[in-house]
C-alpha positions as CSV (number, residue, x, y, z in Angstrom):
1,M,10.5,-93.8,48.1
2,P,10.6,-90.0,47.5
3,Q,9.4,-88.8,44.2
4,S,11.4,-86.5,42.1
5,A,10.6,-82.8,41.7
6,S,9.8,-83.0,38.1
7,I,7.0,-85.8,39.0
8,I,5.3,-83.7,41.6
9,R,5.5,-80.7,39.3
10,R,3.9,-82.7,36.4
11,Q,1.2,-84.1,38.8
12,K,0.4,-80.6,40.0
13,I,0.1,-79.5,36.2
14,R,-2.1,-82.4,35.3
15,W,-4.3,-81.6,38.5
16,R,-4.8,-78.1,37.5
17,V,-5.5,-79.2,33.9
18,R,-8.1,-81.7,35.0
19,A,-9.9,-79.2,37.0
20,K,-10.8,-77.3,33.7
21,V,-11.0,-80.3,31.1
22,S,-14.0,-82.7,31.3
23,G,-15.1,-85.2,28.5
24,T,-18.7,-86.2,27.9
25,A,-20.3,-88.9,25.7
26,I,-20.6,-86.5,22.7
27,R,-17.2,-84.8,23.4
28,P,-14.9,-87.1,25.3
29,R,-11.5,-86.3,26.8
30,L,-8.4,-87.1,24.8
31,S,-5.9,-88.2,27.7
32,V,-2.4,-88.6,27.0
33,F,0.2,-90.7,29.0
34,R,3.8,-90.7,27.9
35,S,6.3,-93.3,29.2
36,N,10.0,-93.3,28.1
37,K,9.2,-95.8,25.6
38,D,5.5,-95.5,24.6
39,V,2.5,-93.0,24.2
40,Y,-0.8,-94.1,25.5
41,L,-4.1,-92.6,24.3
42,Q,-7.7,-92.8,25.6
43,L,-11.0,-91.2,24.8
44,I,-12.7,-91.0,28.1
45,D,-16.3,-90.2,29.0
46,D,-15.9,-88.7,32.5
47,N,-19.6,-88.6,33.2
48,T,-19.8,-92.4,33.3
49,G,-15.9,-93.0,33.6
50,H,-15.9,-95.2,30.7
51,T,-13.1,-95.4,28.2
52,L,-14.6,-95.1,24.5
53,A,-11.6,-95.8,22.6
54,A,-7.8,-96.3,23.2
55,A,-4.7,-96.7,21.3
56,S,-1.0,-96.8,22.0
57,T,2.4,-97.1,20.4
58,S,2.9,-100.6,22.0
59,E,0.4,-102.1,19.6
60,K,1.6,-104.7,17.2
61,D,1.0,-102.9,13.9
62,I,2.6,-99.6,15.2
63,Y,5.4,-101.1,17.0
64,T,6.6,-103.4,14.2
65,A,6.2,-100.6,11.5
66,G,9.4,-98.9,13.0
67,G,10.2,-95.3,12.8
68,T,11.0,-92.8,15.6
69,K,9.0,-92.3,18.7
70,V,7.3,-89.0,17.4
71,E,6.3,-90.9,14.2
72,K,4.9,-93.8,16.3
73,S,2.9,-91.3,18.4
74,A,1.3,-89.8,15.1
75,K,0.4,-93.2,13.9
76,A,-1.4,-93.9,17.3
77,G,-3.0,-90.7,17.1
78,K,-4.4,-91.7,13.7
79,L,-5.4,-95.0,14.9
80,L,-7.4,-93.6,17.8
81,A,-9.1,-91.3,15.5
82,E,-10.2,-94.2,13.2
83,R,-11.4,-96.1,16.3
84,A,-13.2,-92.9,17.5
85,K,-15.1,-92.4,14.2
86,A,-16.1,-96.1,14.1
87,K,-17.8,-95.3,17.6
88,G,-19.5,-92.2,16.3
89,V,-17.2,-89.6,18.0
90,E,-16.6,-86.6,15.9
91,A,-14.8,-84.2,18.6
92,C,-13.0,-84.2,21.6
93,T,-11.1,-82.2,24.3
94,F,-7.4,-82.5,24.5
95,D,-5.9,-83.5,27.9
96,R,-2.0,-83.4,27.5
97,G,-1.7,-84.8,31.2
98,G,0.8,-82.3,32.5
99,Y,3.2,-82.7,29.7
100,L,4.3,-80.0,27.4
101,Y,2.4,-79.6,24.1
102,H,5.7,-80.7,22.3
103,G,7.2,-83.6,20.5
104,R,5.2,-86.9,20.9
105,V,2.2,-85.0,22.7
106,K,1.9,-82.7,19.9
107,A,2.5,-85.5,17.1
108,A,-0.3,-87.7,18.9
109,A,-2.6,-84.7,18.8
110,D,-1.8,-83.7,15.4
111,G,-2.3,-87.4,14.2
112,A,-5.7,-87.6,15.8
113,R,-6.4,-84.2,14.1
114,K,-5.4,-85.1,10.6
115,E,-7.6,-88.2,10.3
116,D,-10.9,-86.4,9.2
């Protein structure tokens, strides 16, 4: 099945970003995947290939709370930051995954940032 031009374009951008952004155990990579319905966030240590913490808008407490997709993304970002702090992670590098830094992606990043 041939892929659409927008999917191919996003994949090329994603590869370009990943060539420059890498995560370590001290400063993991905050990876964002945005589907039509949900947003999935992961803190990844690229040296070992392990996910340190993860959160998504499909989790029960966020999904049942309601709100717009942007509001749910901000809640997921805040939840990820809480889980990261529990594991001792204080900082991360942001990998927008080829998406524009706008809307749900921006809300997730801001939500993670506000949880100090």
